[in-house]
Structures are given as C-alpha cells and as structure tokens.
N, C-alpha and C positions, 0 to 999 in steps of 0.2 A: 548730751547731744541727741538730737532727734533727726531722723532721716526719712525722707519721703521720695516716692517716685511719682512724677506727673505722668499718668497713663495717657493723657491726651497728646503728649509728644513722644512718648516712649515708642521705639520701633521694634523692640524685642530682640536686639542683636545679641544679648547675653553676656556682654563684657562685664557687667556688674556681678552677674551670677558666678562668673569664673574668678573674678578678682576678690570678691567678698562673699564667698559661698556660705559663710555662717549667717549672713544677714539677708541676702537677696535670693529670691527664687522666682520661677515663672508661675504666674497665675493661670487659671483656666482659660483666660482670654489670650494666652501666649505672650503676655507682656510681663515685664519685671515688676516685682513688688517686694516690700519688706516682709520677711516671714512673719506670719500671724502670731506665732508664739513669743516673739520678741517684744518685751514690755520696756526694757531698758537696754541701751547699747552698752556692751561690755567694753572696758578700756582697751583690751587687746584687739578688738575689732575696729577701733576708730581709724587707725592708719589705712587699713584696707578699704574702709568706706570712703575716705578722702581720695584714695587712688581710683576707686570705682567712679566717683563723681567726676574726677578729672579726665577719666577715660571715656565717659559717656559721649558718644558722637553727637547727640542731640540735646545734651545738657538737661536731661529729664530728672536728674537726682538733685535734691536740695538738702542742705544740712543746716540745722538750726542749733545754735548753742543754747544751753539751758541756764545760762547765768541769770537772766532776768527772772525766770521762774524761781530759781533758788533764792534770789534776793527777796522776792515777794514772800515766799514761804517763811524765810528767816524773820522777816519783818513782822509777819502775822503771828508767828510763834512768840517773838519778843513782846509784842503788844498784849497777847493773851497772858503771858507770864506776869507782866507788869500789872495788868488788871486784876489777876488773881491775888497777887501779893498786896494790893491796895485794899482788898476786901476784908 
C-alpha cells in the first residue's frame, strides 16, 4: 500500500493526523503529509489509513495498492533466474 496527500486540495483540518497518527503529520506549510521516515506502510496501520482517507473532508488522501509493483518485481526476478539457469 502506498499513501499520498494531495497538498493542492488539503485544507489542514488534521483529521488524518488524529486518526492515523503513526502515518500522517503536519508539514511546515501547515498541511498534512505522510511522515518522511515511512518507507513502507505497516500492516497494522492500514486500517487507520483507510479510515483517515474516508474521513478526509476534501478527499486529499489517495491509496494505491502495490499488487502491480509486486507482480512486476516477481516477473523480473523469475526472468532473471531463468536466464541465469540457461547460461
């Protein structure tokens, strides 16, 4: 799961920072953002992120599932292994 805040429509109400405080914080501009130290969303935070997205009054939060990325990575790994075994 990847999560983003569209700062062009965020109004800084703070709903997401209250609901998913492990993931969202206010930036210097007073608008919400995903915490910079987060590289990968933890499974235990996913439900709170979905709640935050649904609670955002201006729909500034977007969630993207990583299934496509995983499939691409798995395919590349499989192709690499096949190539190495054929050499």
